[in-house]
Backbone and ligand atoms as CSV (ligand in chain L), in Angstrom:
chain,resi,resn,atom,element,x,y,z
A,1,MET,N,N,9.280,-8.333,59.362
A,1,MET,CA,C,9.482,-8.661,60.778
A,1,MET,C,C,9.251,-10.141,61.029
A,2,PRO,N,N,10.067,-10.753,61.850
A,2,PRO,CA,C,9.913,-12.189,62.123
A,2,PRO,C,C,8.567,-12.479,62.788
A,3,GLY,N,N,8.000,-13.641,62.475
A,3,GLY,CA,C,6.714,-14.030,63.040
A,3,GLY,C,C,6.852,-14.572,64.450
A,4,TYR,N,N,5.701,-14.897,65.005
A,4,TYR,CA,C,5.626,-15.359,66.404
A,4,TYR,C,C,6.516,-16.583,66.657
A,5,ASN,N,N,6.391,-17.586,65.760
A,5,ASN,CA,C,7.155,-18.815,66.000
A,5,ASN,C,C,8.641,-18.628,65.752
A,6,THR,N,N,9.004,-17.730,64.841
A,6,THR,CA,C,10.421,-17.423,64.637
A,6,THR,C,C,10.993,-16.809,65.903
A,7,HIS,N,N,10.239,-15.881,66.504
A,7,HIS,CA,C,10.680,-15.265,67.764
A,7,HIS,C,C,10.843,-16.324,68.843
A,8,ARG,N,N,9.871,-17.236,68.934
A,8,ARG,CA,C,9.941,-18.277,69.969
A,8,ARG,C,C,11.160,-19.162,69.752
A,9,PHE,N,N,11.346,-19.586,68.499
A,9,PHE,CA,C,12.482,-20.453,68.173
A,9,PHE,C,C,13.793,-19.766,68.555
A,10,PHE,N,N,13.956,-18.514,68.114
A,10,PHE,CA,C,15.180,-17.747,68.397
A,10,PHE,C,C,15.402,-17.626,69.903
A,11,ASN,N,N,14.353,-17.224,70.624
A,11,ASN,CA,C,14.478,-17.039,72.080
A,11,ASN,C,C,14.908,-18.318,72.785
A,12,TYR,N,N,14.253,-19.437,72.454
A,12,TYR,CA,C,14.560,-20.676,73.176
A,12,TYR,C,C,15.932,-21.222,72.801
A,13,VAL,N,N,16.336,-21.046,71.534
A,13,VAL,CA,C,17.677,-21.502,71.139
A,13,VAL,C,C,18.734,-20.704,71.909
A,14,VAL,N,N,18.566,-19.373,71.974
A,14,VAL,CA,C,19.521,-18.538,72.708
A,14,VAL,C,C,19.518,-18.919,74.188
A,15,PHE,N,N,18.335,-19.105,74.749
A,15,PHE,CA,C,18.216,-19.432,76.178
A,15,PHE,C,C,18.940,-20.737,76.499
A,16,ILE,N,N,18.694,-21.756,75.685
A,16,ILE,CA,C,19.310,-23.064,75.936
A,16,ILE,C,C,20.817,-22.986,75.719
A,17,ALA,N,N,21.244,-22.257,74.660
A,17,ALA,CA,C,22.675,-22.124,74.383
A,17,ALA,C,C,23.386,-21.434,75.549
A,18,VAL,N,N,22.800,-20.344,76.051
A,18,VAL,CA,C,23.408,-19.613,77.169
A,18,VAL,C,C,23.425,-20.496,78.427
A,19,ALA,N,N,22.335,-21.224,78.651
A,19,ALA,CA,C,22.268,-22.108,79.819
A,19,ALA,C,C,23.371,-23.168,79.760
A,20,ILE,N,N,23.576,-23.747,78.575
A,20,ILE,CA,C,24.620,-24.773,78.421
A,20,ILE,C,C,26.001,-24.154,78.652
A,21,LEU,N,N,26.226,-22.961,78.060
A,21,LEU,CA,C,27.520,-22.291,78.238
A,21,LEU,C,C,27.789,-21.985,79.707
A,22,LEU,N,N,26.779,-21.440,80.405
A,22,LEU,CA,C,26.953,-21.121,81.831
A,22,LEU,C,C,27.242,-22.383,82.632
A,23,TYR,N,N,26.581,-23.458,82.258
A,23,TYR,CA,C,26.795,-24.728,82.959
A,23,TYR,C,C,28.219,-25.231,82.718
A,24,LEU,N,N,28.663,-25.133,81.456
A,24,LEU,CA,C,30.000,-25.632,81.118
A,24,LEU,C,C,31.087,-24.793,81.776
A,25,TRP,N,N,30.880,-23.453,81.800
A,25,TRP,CA,C,31.889,-22.571,82.400
A,25,TRP,C,C,31.881,-22.653,83.918
A,26,ASN,N,N,30.737,-23.072,84.470
A,26,ASN,CA,C,30.614,-23.239,85.909
A,26,ASN,C,C,31.022,-21.979,86.677
A,27,LEU,N,N,30.437,-20.850,86.287
A,27,LEU,CA,C,30.795,-19.570,86.892
A,27,LEU,C,C,30.417,-19.537,88.368
A,28,PRO,N,N,31.374,-19.325,89.239
A,28,PRO,CA,C,31.069,-19.314,90.677
A,28,PRO,C,C,30.301,-18.056,91.105
A,29,ALA,N,N,30.400,-16.981,90.308
A,29,ALA,CA,C,29.761,-15.723,90.694
A,29,ALA,C,C,28.238,-15.806,90.603
A,30,ILE,N,N,27.742,-16.712,89.760
A,30,ILE,CA,C,26.302,-16.805,89.574
A,30,ILE,C,C,25.721,-17.803,90.573
A,31,ASP,N,N,24.713,-17.340,91.305
A,31,ASP,CA,C,24.078,-18.187,92.305
A,31,ASP,C,C,23.081,-19.109,91.608
A,32,ILE,N,N,23.571,-20.289,91.235
A,32,ILE,CA,C,22.712,-21.223,90.520
A,32,ILE,C,C,22.068,-22.177,91.519
A,33,ASN,N,N,20.809,-21.957,91.778
A,33,ASN,CA,C,20.042,-22.972,92.494
A,33,ASN,C,C,18.734,-23.173,91.757
A,34,LEU,N,N,18.077,-24.261,92.052
A,34,LEU,CA,C,16.928,-24.687,91.263
A,34,LEU,C,C,15.803,-23.653,91.260
A,35,LYS,N,N,15.567,-23.016,92.420
A,35,LYS,CA,C,14.478,-22.042,92.499
A,35,LYS,C,C,14.763,-20.814,91.633
A,36,ASN,N,N,16.025,-20.351,91.655
A,36,ASN,CA,C,16.393,-19.209,90.811
A,36,ASN,C,C,16.225,-19.543,89.334
A,37,ILE,N,N,16.691,-20.733,88.942
A,37,ILE,CA,C,16.600,-21.154,87.535
A,37,ILE,C,C,15.130,-21.260,87.125
A,38,LEU,N,N,14.316,-21.812,88.029
A,38,LEU,CA,C,12.890,-21.961,87.739
A,38,LEU,C,C,12.223,-20.595,87.563
A,39,ALA,N,N,12.514,-19.652,88.468
A,39,ALA,CA,C,11.929,-18.307,88.376
A,39,ALA,C,C,12.333,-17.645,87.060
A,40,LEU,N,N,13.607,-17.790,86.691
A,40,LEU,CA,C,14.095,-17.190,85.446
A,40,LEU,C,C,13.444,-17.844,84.233
A,41,THR,N,N,13.346,-19.168,84.267
A,41,THR,CA,C,12.782,-19.904,83.130
A,41,THR,C,C,11.304,-19.564,82.938
A,42,VAL,N,N,10.553,-19.511,84.034
A,42,VAL,CA,C,9.126,-19.182,83.924
A,42,VAL,C,C,8.967,-17.754,83.386
A,43,GLY,N,N,9.769,-16.818,83.899
A,43,GLY,CA,C,9.725,-15.440,83.402
A,43,GLY,C,C,10.064,-15.375,81.926
A,44,PHE,N,N,11.081,-16.120,81.541
A,44,PHE,CA,C,11.500,-16.136,80.140
A,44,PHE,C,C,10.397,-16.712,79.258
A,45,TYR,N,N,9.756,-17.770,79.738
A,45,TYR,CA,C,8.657,-18.396,78.990
A,45,TYR,C,C,7.487,-17.416,78.828
A,46,ILE,N,N,7.089,-16.774,79.911
A,46,ILE,CA,C,5.991,-15.801,79.853
A,46,ILE,C,C,6.373,-14.648,78.912
A,47,GLY,N,N,7.624,-14.199,79.019
A,47,GLY,CA,C,8.090,-13.095,78.180
A,47,GLY,C,C,8.218,-13.466,76.717
A,48,THR,N,N,8.409,-14.744,76.440
A,48,THR,CA,C,8.532,-15.195,75.054
A,48,THR,C,C,7.170,-15.491,74.437
A,49,ASP,N,N,6.302,-16.149,75.208
A,49,ASP,CA,C,5.039,-16.632,74.641
A,49,ASP,C,C,3.854,-15.701,74.880
A,50,PHE,N,N,3.881,-14.900,75.950
A,50,PHE,CA,C,2.675,-14.144,76.298
A,50,PHE,C,C,2.878,-12.630,76.389
A,51,ILE,N,N,3.822,-12.192,77.206
A,51,ILE,CA,C,3.990,-10.736,77.374
A,51,ILE,C,C,5.078,-10.276,76.405
A,52,THR,N,N,4.784,-10.293,75.119
A,52,THR,CA,C,5.787,-9.969,74.112
A,52,THR,C,C,5.579,-8.541,73.603
A,53,PRO,N,N,6.590,-7.976,72.940
A,53,PRO,CA,C,6.439,-6.632,72.381
A,53,PRO,C,C,5.318,-6.549,71.335
A,54,ASP,N,N,4.947,-7.683,70.728
A,54,ASP,CA,C,3.936,-7.647,69.665
A,54,ASP,C,C,2.505,-7.646,70.191
A,55,LEU,N,N,2.316,-7.388,71.487
A,55,LEU,CA,C,0.960,-7.249,72.016
A,55,LEU,C,C,0.322,-5.948,71.554
A,56,ASP,N,N,1.100,-5.118,70.855
A,56,ASP,CA,C,0.559,-3.843,70.373
A,56,ASP,C,C,-0.120,-3.991,69.012
A,57,ILE,N,N,-0.147,-5.219,68.455
A,57,ILE,CA,C,-0.866,-5.462,67.200
A,57,ILE,C,C,-1.691,-6.736,67.335
A,58,GLU,N,N,-2.507,-7.019,66.321
A,58,GLU,CA,C,-3.310,-8.246,66.321
A,58,GLU,C,C,-2.394,-9.412,65.946
A,59,SER,N,N,-1.545,-9.820,66.882
A,59,SER,CA,C,-0.515,-10.824,66.627
A,59,SER,C,C,-0.933,-12.183,67.181
A,60,THR,N,N,-0.147,-13.205,66.872
A,60,THR,CA,C,-0.392,-14.529,67.452
A,60,THR,C,C,-0.259,-14.463,68.965
A,61,ALA,N,N,0.689,-13.637,69.434
A,61,ALA,CA,C,0.894,-13.506,70.872
A,61,ALA,C,C,-0.394,-13.046,71.555
A,62,ILE,N,N,-1.052,-12.067,70.977
A,62,ILE,CA,C,-2.267,-11.544,71.622
A,62,ILE,C,C,-3.408,-12.545,71.500
A,63,LYS,N,N,-3.425,-13.326,70.413
A,63,LYS,CA,C,-4.480,-14.345,70.261
A,63,LYS,C,C,-4.325,-15.435,71.319
A,64,ARG,N,N,-3.091,-15.691,71.768
A,64,ARG,CA,C,-2.871,-16.728,72.774
A,64,ARG,C,C,-3.492,-16.371,74.123
A,65,TRP,N,N,-3.842,-15.090,74.304
A,65,TRP,CA,C,-4.497,-14.678,75.540
A,65,TRP,C,C,-5.977,-15.066,75.544
A,66,GLY,N,N,-6.471,-15.542,74.403
A,66,GLY,CA,C,-7.882,-15.944,74.330
A,66,GLY,C,C,-8.801,-14.772,74.625
A,67,LYS,N,N,-9.821,-15.019,75.425
A,67,LYS,CA,C,-10.776,-13.956,75.763
A,67,LYS,C,C,-10.110,-12.852,76.593
A,68,LEU,N,N,-9.058,-13.214,77.309
A,68,LEU,CA,C,-8.366,-12.228,78.153
A,68,LEU,C,C,-7.619,-11.176,77.334
A,69,LYS,N,N,-7.580,-11.362,76.007
A,69,LYS,CA,C,-6.851,-10.394,75.188
A,69,LYS,C,C,-7.490,-9.001,75.275
A,70,ILE,N,N,-8.728,-8.971,75.741
A,70,ILE,CA,C,-9.404,-7.683,75.924
A,70,ILE,C,C,-8.628,-6.792,76.903
A,71,LEU,N,N,-7.882,-7.445,77.827
A,71,LEU,CA,C,-7.068,-6.693,78.790
A,71,LEU,C,C,-6.027,-5.826,78.094
A,72,TRP,N,N,-5.595,-6.265,76.907
A,72,TRP,CA,C,-4.514,-5.558,76.207
A,72,TRP,C,C,-5.037,-4.514,75.227
A,73,LEU,N,N,-6.356,-4.378,75.129
A,73,LEU,CA,C,-6.934,-3.413,74.190
A,73,LEU,C,C,-6.462,-1.980,74.467
A,74,PRO,N,N,-6.567,-1.513,75.728
A,74,PRO,CA,C,-6.062,-0.147,76.003
A,74,PRO,C,C,-4.576,-0.010,75.691
A,75,TYR,N,N,-3.827,-1.087,75.934
A,75,TYR,CA,C,-2.389,-1.067,75.627
A,75,TYR,C,C,-2.166,-0.846,74.135
A,76,LYS,N,N,-2.956,-1.554,73.312
A,76,LYS,CA,C,-2.827,-1.397,71.855
A,76,LYS,C,C,-3.156,0.025,71.421
A,77,TRP,N,N,-4.141,0.614,72.101
A,77,TRP,CA,C,-4.513,1.989,71.745
A,77,TRP,C,C,-3.408,2.963,72.148
A,78,LEU,N,N,-2.791,2.689,73.301
A,78,LEU,CA,C,-1.800,3.630,73.834
A,78,LEU,C,C,-0.469,3.581,73.092
A,79,PHE,N,N,-0.078,2.371,72.656
A,79,PHE,CA,C,1.266,2.225,72.102
A,79,PHE,C,C,1.217,1.833,70.636
A,80,LYS,N,N,1.816,2.678,69.814
A,80,LYS,CA,C,1.862,2.374,68.384
A,80,LYS,C,C,2.846,1.241,68.146
A,81,HIS,N,N,2.532,0.391,67.159
A,81,HIS,CA,C,3.373,-0.780,66.917
A,81,HIS,C,C,4.812,-0.401,66.578
A,82,GLY,N,N,5.721,-1.152,67.185
A,82,GLY,CA,C,7.136,-1.029,66.845
A,82,GLY,C,C,7.818,0.180,67.452
A,83,GLN,N,N,7.100,0.993,68.233
A,83,GLN,CA,C,7.759,2.155,68.833
A,83,GLN,C,C,8.108,1.861,70.297
A,84,SER,N,N,7.479,2.553,71.239
A,84,SER,CA,C,7.906,2.357,72.631
A,84,SER,C,C,7.697,0.927,73.119
A,85,SER,N,N,6.725,0.202,72.523
A,85,SER,CA,C,6.531,-1.188,72.937
A,85,SER,C,C,7.769,-2.018,72.617
A,86,HIS,N,N,8.510,-1.593,71.614
A,86,HIS,CA,C,9.713,-2.326,71.222
A,86,HIS,C,C,10.981,-1.670,71.765
A,87,ASN,N,N,10.852,-0.868,72.800
A,87,ASN,CA,C,12.061,-0.329,73.430
A,87,ASN,C,C,12.730,-1.447,74.228
A,88,ILE,N,N,14.031,-1.588,74.023
A,88,ILE,CA,C,14.737,-2.739,74.587
A,88,ILE,C,C,14.851,-2.638,76.108
A,89,VAL,N,N,14.781,-1.440,76.661
A,89,VAL,CA,C,14.930,-1.272,78.105
A,89,VAL,C,C,13.564,-1.220,78.795
A,90,TYR,N,N,12.748,-0.238,78.448
A,90,TYR,CA,C,11.521,-0.062,79.226
A,90,TYR,C,C,10.276,-0.663,78.593
A,91,GLY,N,N,10.376,-1.232,77.380
A,91,GLY,CA,C,9.208,-1.862,76.758
A,91,GLY,C,C,8.606,-2.940,77.653
A,92,ALA,N,N,9.472,-3.841,78.124
A,92,ALA,CA,C,9.002,-4.942,78.974
A,92,ALA,C,C,8.514,-4.419,80.321
A,93,ILE,N,N,9.220,-3.428,80.868
A,93,ILE,CA,C,8.848,-2.889,82.181
A,93,ILE,C,C,7.446,-2.281,82.129
A,94,VAL,N,N,7.168,-1.521,81.048
A,94,VAL,CA,C,5.848,-0.907,80.896
A,94,VAL,C,C,4.769,-1.980,80.802
A,95,ARG,N,N,5.032,-3.041,80.030
A,95,ARG,CA,C,4.042,-4.123,79.893
A,95,ARG,C,C,3.785,-4.830,81.225
A,96,VAL,N,N,4.853,-5.095,81.967
A,96,VAL,CA,C,4.693,-5.775,83.260
A,96,VAL,C,C,3.923,-4.889,84.236
A,97,LEU,N,N,4.263,-3.582,84.264
A,97,LEU,CA,C,3.526,-2.659,85.140
A,97,LEU,C,C,2.061,-2.613,84.742
A,98,TYR,N,N,1.816,-2.549,83.444
A,98,TYR,CA,C,0.454,-2.462,82.911
A,98,TYR,C,C,-0.389,-3.657,83.369
A,99,ILE,N,N,0.115,-4.885,83.124
A,99,ILE,CA,C,-0.673,-6.072,83.467
A,99,ILE,C,C,-0.729,-6.264,84.983
A,100,SER,N,N,0.340,-5.840,85.698
A,100,SER,CA,C,0.334,-5.956,87.165
A,100,SER,C,C,-0.745,-5.066,87.773
A,101,LEU,N,N,-0.876,-3.843,87.243
A,101,LEU,CA,C,-1.905,-2.937,87.755
A,101,LEU,C,C,-3.294,-3.532,87.550
A,102,ILE,N,N,-3.514,-4.131,86.388
A,102,ILE,CA,C,-4.818,-4.751,86.114
A,102,ILE,C,C,-5.061,-5.918,87.078
A,103,LEU,N,N,-4.041,-6.781,87.238
A,103,LEU,CA,C,-4.191,-7.936,88.133
A,103,LEU,C,C,-4.425,-7.493,89.575
A,104,LEU,N,N,-3.680,-6.452,90.001
A,104,LEU,CA,C,-3.879,-5.934,91.356
A,104,LEU,C,C,-5.275,-5.351,91.516
A,105,GLY,N,N,-5.752,-4.680,90.475
A,105,GLY,CA,C,-7.103,-4.109,90.503
A,105,GLY,C,C,-8.151,-5.194,90.658
A,106,VAL,N,N,-7.995,-6.283,89.896
A,106,VAL,CA,C,-8.930,-7.412,89.985
A,106,VAL,C,C,-8.863,-8.037,91.379
A,107,TYR,N,N,-7.639,-8.227,91.866
A,107,TYR,CA,C,-7.445,-8.801,93.207
A,107,TYR,C,C,-8.132,-7.943,94.256
A,108,TYR,N,N,-7.948,-6.635,94.139
A,108,TYR,CA,C,-8.539,-5.713,95.106
A,108,TYR,C,C,-10.068,-5.775,95.060
A,109,LEU,N,N,-10.615,-5.844,93.832
A,109,LEU,CA,C,-12.069,-5.927,93.697
A,109,LEU,C,C,-12.610,-7.206,94.336
A,110,LEU,N,N,-11.846,-8.299,94.213
A,110,LEU,CA,C,-12.294,-9.589,94.745
A,110,LEU,C,C,-12.142,-9.676,96.263
A,111,PHE,N,N,-10.994,-9.190,96.773
A,111,PHE,CA,C,-10.673,-9.429,98.182
A,111,PHE,C,C,-10.680,-8.159,99.038
A,112,LYS,N,N,-10.925,-7.024,98.436
A,112,LYS,CA,C,-10.968,-5.739,99.147
A,112,LYS,C,C,-9.679,-5.433,99.908
A,113,SER,N,N,-8.584,-6.028,99.468
A,113,SER,CA,C,-7.272,-5.699,100.018
A,113,SER,C,C,-6.215,-6.077,98.983
A,114,LEU,N,N,-4.973,-5.659,99.225
A,114,LEU,CA,C,-3.908,-5.991,98.285
A,114,LEU,C,C,-3.099,-7.169,98.822
A,115,PRO,N,N,-2.558,-8.014,97.915
A,115,PRO,CA,C,-1.713,-9.117,98.400
A,115,PRO,C,C,-0.460,-8.569,99.059
A,116,SER,N,N,-0.041,-9.180,100.168
A,116,SER,CA,C,1.106,-8.647,100.909
A,116,SER,C,C,2.381,-8.716,100.080
A,117,GLY,N,N,2.489,-9.726,99.213
A,117,GLY,CA,C,3.679,-9.868,98.382
A,117,GLY,C,C,3.848,-8.741,97.393
A,118,ALA,N,N,2.765,-8.004,97.099
A,118,ALA,CA,C,2.841,-6.932,96.106
A,118,ALA,C,C,3.621,-5.740,96.638
A,119,ILE,N,N,3.647,-5.605,97.978
A,119,ILE,CA,C,4.340,-4.453,98.556
A,119,ILE,C,C,5.828,-4.745,98.687
A,120,THR,N,N,6.184,-5.966,99.059
A,120,THR,CA,C,7.597,-6.335,99.166
A,120,THR,C,C,7.890,-7.510,98.248
A,121,PRO,N,N,8.208,-7.229,96.986
A,121,PRO,CA,C,8.468,-8.322,96.058
A,121,PRO,C,C,9.697,-9.141,96.466
A,122,SER,N,N,9.619,-10.428,96.320
A,122,SER,CA,C,10.718,-11.300,96.732
A,122,SER,C,C,11.782,-11.357,95.645
A,123,MET,N,N,12.894,-11.998,95.998
A,123,MET,CA,C,13.997,-12.201,95.059
A,123,MET,C,C,13.521,-12.968,93.827
A,124,TYR,N,N,12.598,-13.914,94.028
A,124,TYR,CA,C,12.136,-14.729,92.907
A,124,TYR,C,C,11.321,-13.903,91.923
A,125,VAL,N,N,10.539,-12.957,92.452
A,125,VAL,CA,C,9.774,-12.075,91.572
A,125,VAL,C,C,10.741,-11.266,90.712
A,126,LEU,N,N,11.805,-10.788,91.334
A,126,LEU,CA,C,12.809,-10.012,90.607
A,126,LEU,C,C,13.455,-10.854,89.501
A,127,ILE,N,N,13.833,-12.083,89.825
A,127,ILE,CA,C,14.451,-12.970,88.829
A,127,ILE,C,C,13.453,-13.297,87.716
A,128,PHE,N,N,12.184,-13.508,88.106
A,128,PHE,CA,C,11.108,-13.744,87.144
A,128,PHE,C,C,11.001,-12.567,86.165
A,129,LEU,N,N,11.052,-11.334,86.721
A,129,LEU,CA,C,10.964,-10.133,85.883
A,129,LEU,C,C,12.185,-10.011,84.965
A,130,ILE,N,N,13.352,-10.395,85.467
A,130,ILE,CA,C,14.554,-10.384,84.629
A,130,ILE,C,C,14.364,-11.349,83.455
A,131,GLY,N,N,13.744,-12.502,83.720
A,131,GLY,CA,C,13.460,-13.470,82.653
A,131,GLY,C,C,12.596,-12.861,81.568
A,132,ILE,N,N,11.527,-12.154,81.970
A,132,ILE,CA,C,10.645,-11.494,80.998
A,132,ILE,C,C,11.427,-10.443,80.207
A,133,THR,N,N,12.231,-9.658,80.924
A,133,THR,CA,C,12.974,-8.575,80.280
A,133,THR,C,C,13.974,-9.119,79.257
A,134,ILE,N,N,14.660,-10.216,79.603
A,134,ILE,CA,C,15.617,-10.813,78.663
A,134,ILE,C,C,14.884,-11.329,77.418
A,135,ALA,N,N,13.746,-12.008,77.628
A,135,ALA,CA,C,12.971,-12.528,76.494
A,135,ALA,C,C,12.532,-11.392,75.569
A,136,ASN,N,N,12.080,-10.287,76.178
A,136,ASN,CA,C,11.647,-9.140,75.378
A,136,ASN,C,C,12.819,-8.501,74.645
A,137,ALA,N,N,13.971,-8.426,75.294
A,137,ALA,CA,C,15.156,-7.841,74.661
A,137,ALA,C,C,15.570,-8.669,73.443
A,138,LEU,N,N,15.500,-10.001,73.560
A,138,LEU,CA,C,15.842,-10.862,72.426
A,138,LEU,C,C,14.867,-10.656,71.272
A,139,HIS,N,N,13.593,-10.462,71.612
A,139,HIS,CA,C,12.581,-10.186,70.583
A,139,HIS,C,C,12.950,-8.912,69.815
A,140,VAL,N,N,13.274,-7.863,70.559
A,140,VAL,CA,C,13.603,-6.571,69.924
A,140,VAL,C,C,14.877,-6.706,69.071
A,141,LEU,N,N,15.855,-7.456,69.588
A,141,LEU,CA,C,17.100,-7.671,68.827
A,141,LEU,C,C,16.815,-8.361,67.502
A,142,LEU,N,N,15.976,-9.398,67.540
A,142,LEU,CA,C,15.653,-10.134,66.304
A,142,LEU,C,C,14.897,-9.235,65.315
A,143,ASP,N,N,13.995,-8.407,65.858
A,143,ASP,CA,C,13.279,-7.452,65.000
A,143,ASP,C,C,14.260,-6.495,64.312
A,144,MET,N,N,15.302,-6.097,65.054
A,144,MET,CA,C,16.271,-5.156,64.491
A,144,MET,C,C,17.122,-5.798,63.406
A,145,LEU,N,N,17.345,-7.117,63.522
A,145,LEU,CA,C,18.178,-7.824,62.551
A,145,LEU,C,C,17.451,-8.084,61.241
A,146,PHE,N,N,16.088,-8.233,61.310
A,146,PHE,CA,C,15.350,-8.595,60.084
A,146,PHE,C,C,14.299,-7.570,59.728
L,1,ZN,ZN,ZN,8.117,-7.385,67.271
């Protein structure tokens, strides 16, 4: 299986190549504005470097969480490596839900209420999540190739 940096290299090369192609083709159907691109890029970065399918093992990705890697311990127990965590469709969704529930729990403990944005997610949150999902899908594709 490809290592952490191979995954990062592959993801960023594909991302930049697709970005250049979309720019060159100048597709009118795609709503390209700076905020959308930023939301997608940040999601893609998080999905490539932090919320990766390899959080189910003692990987470089999980080490990058530092002390916070303890948050992923139950996840590692729940999901066997290379199985549902590497599902191309719901692998990323499960990880995002998992970490979101933890973050919401911490927020609730601190402020005794939930953030209003959590109930009605904005368009940018959706684009951000698409970025994570695409990054995770590329990871799974590369795993399947090697
Ligand atoms: Zn993997």
